N, C-alpha and C positions, 0 to 999 in steps of 0.2 A: 305251120308246124313250129311248135315251141321247143325251146331247149329244155330238156329234162335232166335232172340229176339221176343217179342210179336209184336212189330212194324213191323218187317220183315214178320211175319206171316200175319198180317193184309194187308200188301202190296201184298203178294202172292194171298190171296183170292180175292182181288179186281182185280188183273191183269190176273189171270189164270182161265181157265174154271173149273179146278179141282185141288185140292192140299190136302196134308196130313201133319199133325203135330203130331209127336210122343212125348209124355210127359212121363218123367221118373224121378226117384231120384237115385242118385249114390249108396246108401246103400241097395237098394231093390234087393234081389236075383232074384225075378221073372222078374224084369226089365232087368237084365243082360241076361236072357234067351230070353226075348222079343226083346232085342236089336239085338241079333244074328239073330233072325227071320226077323227083319226089314231090316237088311243088305242084306239078300237074296231077300226079297220082292222088295226092291228098284232096284235090278238088273233085276227083272222081269218086272218092269214098268219104264224103264229108262227115258221116256219122261214126267213122272208125277213129279211135284215139291214136294219134301218131305223134311221136316225139323224136327229137334228134339230140345228139350229143357229140361233142368233140371227144374222140376216144382217149386223147391225152389226159382228160379230166375225169374219166369214168373207168379207171383201171379195173375196178370191181367187175364191170361188165365184160371186159376183155378176158378176165380170168374165169368168171362164171360160165361164159358161153364159148370159151376157147376160140376167140376171134383170131383168125389167121391173117386177115388183111382188111383194108378199107378200100372202097366203101363196103358197108355191110348192113343188110336189112334183116332184122329179127322179126318174125311174125309169130305171135303167141296166141293160142286159142285155149280157153279154159285153163289158164295157168301153165300150159305146157308149150315148149318151143316146138312149133310145127315146121318152120322153114327158116333157113339161114341162107340169104342170097348175097353172093359176092359179085356176080356178073350182072350188071344192070343193063341188060341187052337193049331194052326199049320200054317205052311207057306201056304199050299193049302187053308186053311180056310180064312186066311187074303187076299190072292189073289182073292178068290171067292167074298169076301165082296167088294173089290175094283172094280171088274168087275160088280157086281150087281149095285153099285152106278153109275158107268160109263154108264151102259145101261139103267138106269132109264129114263123114258120119262120126258122131260121138260114140266112144266106146264105153 
């Protein structure tokens, strides 16, 4: 999982069918646990572009997506935000949310 700027995130959601953006802050203990979960999740979905960013440096993302807290995972499909996850309950939960978005019918 590479660090992405907001501009890199914007490029990914324009060019990819589906992508995820993991937002965190370095002093957040819950974010440290969520980061470990995300490391596992990215191995489960190796073809899905996943980036991360310290929210302190991507204020545009906080404003554009009305981020309420960290950790936060944005899942975008076909350029549209489909899921915003704050409660990183478990790796199986995150994986199931990704699968659910991926399987959603396109309108």
